[in-house]
N, C-alpha and C positions, 0 to 999 in steps of 0.2 A: 761283427761286433762281439766282444767277449761276453761269455755267459754271466748272468747276474747271480750272485750267491745270496742276495738279500731278499727276504720274504716280503713282498709288497703288502701283505695283510697285516703282519705284526709290526713292520717298520716302514710305513709308507713314505715318510719323509726321507729316510736314508736311501730307500729304493729310488726315489725321484732324483736325488743328488747323484747317486751312482749311475743311473741311466743317462743323466745329462753329461757327466764326466766322460763316460764311455763313448757317447755320441760325439763329443768334441774331439776326443782322441782319434776316433775313426776318420773324422774330417781332416784332422792334422796329418795323419798318416797318408791320406789320399791327396794331400796338398790342395785341399779345397777350401780351407778356412785360414788362409795365410795372406796377410797384406803387408808384412814387413819382416825384416830379418835383423836380429840382434847379433852383432859381431863382437866377440870378446877375445882379444888376442887372435889366435889362429882358428878359433871355433865359431861356427855360425849356428844360430838358433832361430828357426822359422817360427813365427807367432802371428797373432792378430792383435791390433792395437786396442780394440774394445775389451778383449779378454785380459790383456796386459793391464789396462787401466783399472779394470774392475777387481783384479785379484792381487795386484802388486802393493805391498806396504808402502813403497816409495810414492806411488801416485796417490794413495789414500792420505799419506802424511802431507803431500803437497796440496791436495784439495782442501784438507783441514785448515792449513795455513792460509790459503787463498780466501776461504770463506770467512776467516776471522782475522784478517790481516790488520785491520785498524786496532784491534786489541793486542795482538801478538807483538806488534812493533814497540809496545810499551815495555816489553819484557827484555831483560838483558841477554836472554838466550839467543835472540836474533843476531846479536853481534858476534856470536860464535860460528855462524855459518861461513863456509868458504865462498869465494866469489862465484864459482860455478853453481853452487846451491842457491845463492841469492838470485843469480840471473835467471835460473829456472823458474823461480817464483814470480819475479817482477816483470817477466815477459808475458805472463799468462793473460789471456782475455778474461778469464774467470775471476780475476782479482776483485774482491768485494770492497772497493773504495769508491766514494762519491767524487773525490777530487784527485786529479793526477798529482797535484802539489804534495799530497801526503806520501806518495811513492818516492818522489824526488827527495823529500826531507828525510825519509827513512834511509834512503841510500846514502845520503851525505853523513848521517849519524853513524852508519856502519863504517864508512871510510874513516871518519874522525876517531873511531874507537881505536884504530891502529894505523894512523896516517902514513907512517914510514913504510909499512908493508903493503898497504892497500891502495895508495894513490896511483900506483902503476896500473891497477885494474880499472880505474875510473873511466878512461877513454872508451873502453869496450862496454862497460856497464851503462854509460850514458845512452847507448843505443837501445837499452831496455826501457827507457823513459819516453813517454809519449808527450813531448813538449808542445805539440800542436793542440793538445787538449787544454793547455793552460792559458789563462788570460795573458795578453801581451805585456801588461804592466808587471805582473808577477815574474814573467820570464826575464824581463830586463832588470828588475830590482833584486830579486832573490836568487835567480839562477846565474845570470851573467855577473851579478855583483857579489856572489859568494866568495869568501876569502880564498878558497882552494882553487877557484876557477879564474877569477879576474886577472891573475898574474901568470897563468899557465897557458902558454901559446898553443900547446897540443890540444888542450881542452877547448880553447877559444876557437880553434880551427874546426872542431867537431860541431860546436854550436853555431858556427857560421852557416852550416847546412840548413839549420832551422830558420835562421834569420833570412836566408835567401828564399826559403819556402814561404815565409810570411809576406815576402814581396812578390810571390807568384812564380819564382824560379825553383823548380823541383829537380834535385839531383837524382840521377839514375845509377843503379848498381852496374858496374862493368865487370864481368867475370873474367878473371885472368886465367888463360888457358896454359896448361903445362906443355912443355916442349914435346912435340910429336903428337899431341892430342888433336883429334879431329872434331869439328863442330857437329852437333846434332840438334834435333828439334827442341830437346829439353834445355840445352844451353841457350838457344835463341829465346825461349820463353823467359829465362832468368834475366836476360839482358835488360828488360824494361822495368824490373822491380825497383821499388823505392827502398832506400836504406832504412833499417829498423828505427833510427832516430826520427824518421818522418811518419812513423805509424800513427794514425789518428783514429783507429777503431776504438769506440767507447769500451771501457771495462764493464764487467757484469754489474758492479755496484753502482754504476752511473745511471742505472734505470730506476733509482729511488724516486718515489712519487709522494707528494703530500696527500695524505688520506685521512678521512674521518673514520676512526676505529670505534666500533660499537661492540662492547663486551657484555655478554649475558650468559645465563646458564643453558641457553640453547645453542650457543656457538659464538664465534667471533667473526664479525663481518667488517670489511673495509670498503668505504665509498670514495671514489675518485670524483671530486666535484667538477673538475674541468672536463673530464671525458664522460661524465654522467654514467659511470659504470660501477657495479658492485662486485666485490671479490670475497671469496671465503678465505679468511686468514687462518682459522682453526675451527675444526668441527668438534672440538672437545666440549663436553657438557659438564665438566668438573668444576666450573666456576660457581662459587656460592651466590645465592640470590642477593643477599644484603652485603654488598661489597663496595669498596672504594678502589679507584684505579689511578695510576700515576704514570706519566711518561717523563723520564729524566732528560736533562739537557744533552746526554749522550744517546738519546733515543731508545733507552731501555725501558721496557713496559712491565709494570708490576700491578698485582691485584692483592688486596688484603681484606679480610672480613669473613663472615659466616661463623659457624661453630663446629669445632672438631671435638670428639670425645675419645679419650685414651684411658681405658680402664686400668692399664698396667702402670700408669703414672699416678701413684697415690697422692703425691703432693700437689699436682696440677693436672687434674683430669680433663679440664676444658681449655681449649686454645682456639685461635682463629687461623684460617688458611692464609698462607702467604705464597704467592705464585709469581713466576717470571715467565714472560713470553719469549720463546726461542724462535727467532725469525727463520733460522736455518731449517728446522724440522717442522715448523708451524704447530708446535706443541707448547702447552703450559707446563713448566717445570716446577715441581714442589720444592720450596725453599724452607728454611727453619720456620716453623709455625710461630705466629704471634702469641706470646705467652699470656697476655692479658686480654681476653676476648671482650669486644665492645662493638657498639653500633653507633651510627650518626657521628663518626669521628672525622678528622681531617687527615689527609695524607699529603706529605710534602717532602722535598729533598733539599739538602744543603751540605756542602763539603763532603761529598762521597758517602753521605748517610741518608737514610730515609726515616722520616719522623711520622709517628702516629700520635695525633694531638687531640686530647679531650675525648668527648663522646659520652655514651651511656653504657653502664654495665649490662652485660647479657646475663643477668641473674635476677632473682627476686628483689624487688625494690627499684631496679633500674636507676640507680643513683647516677647523677651527672658527675663527670670526672674532670679533674684538673691535671691528671698525670699525663706524662709524655713518654712514649716508648721510642727508642732509637735503634735502627738496624745499621750496623757497620758493613758496608758492601765489600770491604776487603777481608775482614775476619769472619764474615757470615754469621755474626752473633747479634742477638738482641740484648739491649740494656735499658736502663732508665736515664732519662735526661732531666733537665731542670723543669719542674712543674709550671704550668700556667699560673698567673696570679689569681685566677678565678676558675671555677668549674663551668664548663660550657658544652653544649652539643648542638648539632644542626648548624654549625658555623661554616663560613667560607675560609679557604686556606690557599695561599699561593706562595711560590718560591720566586725570588728575584735577586740576582747578584749575591748569592750566598746567604740571604736572609729569608726567614720564614714569617709570613704575615698571617695573622688570625683576625678574622673580621666577623662581627655580629654573632648570631647564634641565639640560643636560649639558655637561661639559667635554671637552677634546680626548681625555682618557683614557676617555670614555664613562661617567664616574661622575656620578650625579645630585647636584644641588646643593640646599642649603637657603638659599643666599645670596639676599639681596634688596637692591637698590639703587635710588636715585632720581636722575633728572637734572633739574636746574633750568636751563632755557635762559637765564634772565636773569643767572645767575651763571656759566654755562659750566662747571658742575662736577657730578661724580657723588658721591653720598654713600651709604655703607652704612647699612642699616636693620636692625632685628631680624630674624634668620633665621626661616624656616619651621620648624615642629616636625618635619616629614617631608620629606626630600630627594625631589624628584620632577621629572619633565619631561612634556611632552605632555599637559597638563591643561587644563581650562577655567577661565577667570578673567574676572571682571567686577566693576565698581564698583556697589555697591548701598547707598544710604543712608549714603554717606561711609565705607563699609568695602569692602575688597577680598576677594572670595570666591575660593577656590581649590578646585576640585572634581575628584576622581578623579585619573587620571594614571598614569605609569609610574615605578616605584621601582627600586632596584637588585635587588629580590627579585621583581619582576613587577608586575602591575596592582594598583591599590588603589581602594577605593570611599570612602576617607576624605575629609572636607571640613574645611578650616580657614579662619578669617576673620582678616583683619588690620585692626585699628583704627588708622586713620591718625592720629587725634588723640593716642592714647596710645603709639603705636609698639609694640603688643603683638599676639601671635597667640593665638587660642583655638580649641578644637575646636568643630565644628558637626555638625548632623544628617547622618549618613552617607547617601551616595547608594545607591539600591537595588541597584546593580550595579557591579562593577569595570569600568572603561573607560579607554581612552586616547583622546587627540585629541578630547575632548568639546568641543562648542561651547556656551559659557555666555554668555547675553545678559541685559541688563536692559531690560525693555520695559513701559511703562505702570505702573511702580512694582512690577513682579513680576520674579522670576528664572526664566528658562527654560533648560533643558538639552536640547540637540538632538544626536542622532547620536553619533559616535565609533566606536571598535572595542572588541569584547569577545571573550574566548576562549570559543568555543562548540564542542560536540562535532560532528564530521563525521557526517552522516547514515548513511554506510556504514561508516566505520572507527571511529567513536566517538572518534577522536583530536581533541584540542583544537586548534582553528585560529582565527586572528583573523577576525572577521566584522564587516562594515560595518553599523552600526546606524542609519545616517542615515534609513532608511525607517521606523524604529520610531516609536511615539508619543513626541512631545516631553514632557518632564517639567516641571512647574511647582512651585516651592516654595510651599506653603500656610502662611502665617505663623500663622494662627489654629490650624491643626491641627498645626503644627510637623512637617511631613513633606513628602516629594516625591510628587507624584501625576501620573500620565499624563493628558494632556488629550485632547480628543475624537478627533482625526483622525490616522491614519497618513499621513505625508507621503512618498509614494513618489517625489516629485520631488527629494528632498534627497540622493540617493546621490552621494557624492563632492563635496559642496558645502561651502563655508564659509557661516557663518550670521551675520546681523547683525540687530539690532533697529532698525528705521527707521520714518520716517513718510512715506507716499506718498499721493497723491490717487487713490483707487480709481476715480474717474470717468475717469481716463486709462488704466486697466488693463483687460485682457480677462479676464473671469471664465472659469474652467476648468470 
């Protein structure tokens, strides 16, 4: 090994890097750390695939694209890739997509960008698509019926291999030997391989799972209801205590709230945190801070924007607010939207089909409201809807099967366990099965076609004085509404990690998470 010229005392990090590089170089010289050879024209370069993958900008770029494929295909830059570059990406097992249909659709968009030049590459590129992972109905309607495929006999011949496999007939690869070439054991092994077009190995992104995500200042924990397992989604403790959380229809996760102080900004020294969860790194990323700090507000999405609605000022007087802040997810900027018709805090808020619904809450006089209104961003207007049967605030709310569910909450007379449902189509409210316990600040989520109720506060007797006191129930069993039995039932596991948390129904890849 070459002598090291770096002082390990004064430059320990550089010393360690140099030591590692020299050690790898010695192994390479001794031909002991080589498992492949790169051949470029008449030159050969012995190397190791792990070192190559870890250090090569090409592999780093490919992995970056694979991790974010669903976002990158929206960008026109993908259309500039050559056929070989595209094939290298869409053949990867590590492609982060939930459905193979997305890969096929992105390939056809790439071809249609320059059909005259790229159609000739399509027969080979179809072998990068895993058609056996698609529903048969999609394959027949969208693949075989595609305008570039249905009249092309060469492409139809390739797809016939898939159709035969669907009937149980698997084609095998037959290696064509060159003249004078003798058979060996490797050739015999290759004879029985399936063609790439019959590959049915799941992509990395297909291990997405429905999870209950609990976000607090002690960390972010995900609970898999079906497997009864908990995972660490993030160990970050940078989440503010008094926050609201939101998951968008694209499964992007945001948190807003708390109070930030910036003494350098003389005009606006106080703001609120605004964070986004990065599922790739399991970290919360700082986004442009919310310029108008508040608490007890509502957080919703519509038309690629995030809305912060109503709430109370985080300053002396704690005035109820009617203002609405809007965050543009494309420009990464905050602005003001049309204000609510009234000031409100402690209200419920949901998004559905591009509209934002604001339900109940409290007024400046601390009276609970029955009032319900909806905001249409395309018309820039608020509209009143049928009011709730019971005035309430600090309740759980979620959209389930095109209806809005309102569960428990605080009334002018105390806590309630009542539940009511709003039918969006008919603009009417109806009573629903009561919750087993009176609670406030309940987290209600829709996940995998089911309704779950998690945590909140209930009035419980003090162990020593027997006096009723509010108790945080976020550690208790989550409840699920069983539609067949028409009742609320506690599910398997007490979630002790949920204390003080906001709760969302999300989809995350459990292969990226650490099981607890």
